[in-house]
N, C-alpha and C positions, 0 to 999 in steps of 0.2 A: 408472804404469809397467806395461807388459805383462809377464806372466809366462807361460812355456810351461805348458800343461796336458797331463799325460800321462794317457792312458786305458788301461784294460785291458778292451777290448771283446771279449767271448767270442764273440758271434755273428759278428764280423768275420772270424774265422779258421776258419769252417766251409767245407767244400768247395763247397757250392752258392752261397754268397755270393761266394766267390773266383772261381768260374767266371762268375758274372754280371758281376763287375767286369772280368774279363779280356775277356769278350765286348763290353762297352761300349767299352773302350779299343781293341780290335781294330776295332770298327765305326767309331770316330772316325778311326783311322789309315787305314782303307780309304777312307772318304769323302774325306779329304785327298788320298790318292793318286789317286782317281778325278777329283776336281776339278782336280788338277794336270795330269792327262792331257787332260781335255776342255777346260778353260777356261784353262789355262796360268796358274794362280794363284800358283805357287811357294810353296805352303804346306809347312811342315816335316814330313817323314816320316822317322822314324828306322827304317831297315830292320832293324837288329839288335834293337831293342826289339820290333818286329813279329814277328820270327821267334822270339825268346825267349818272348814271350807265347803264341805258338802251341805251343811245346814245353811250357811250364808248363801250358797247358790240357790237353794230352794226358796229362801226368803226373798231374794232379789227377783227370782222368776215370778213368784206370786205378786210381788210389788210392781213388777213390770206390767202384768196383766190387770191388776187392780191397784191403783195408786192409794186407795184408802186402807189397804192391808197394812197392819202394823203402824197405825197412824201416829202414835207418840214418837216413833223413830223415823228420822229423815234419812234420805239416801246418803247424805254427807256423813251422818253418824255411822251408818253401816259401812261406808267406803273407808273411813278412817280405821275401823277395826279390820276390814278385809286387807287393806294395805299392810297393816302390821303382821297379819297372819301369812301373807304371801312371802314376806322377807324373813320370816322366822325359821 
């Protein structure tokens, strides 16, 4: 029987790793959008996820430069939302 495994990955919630994950997902969505436009492939592109990832990338970049930016929200809180968006 399969059992879910929970991990507590510390390096997964660092800002540079999150920014790399966001950029990979944005690249994938942008390639799908380009292929839809050029080759009419009808690949799924969720525009709200695309825009949300761009916003979270901006927030994390600001937070990387200034840790006091968005003080009520921790990196772990943002990371949980980003991880949900990446796999959506």
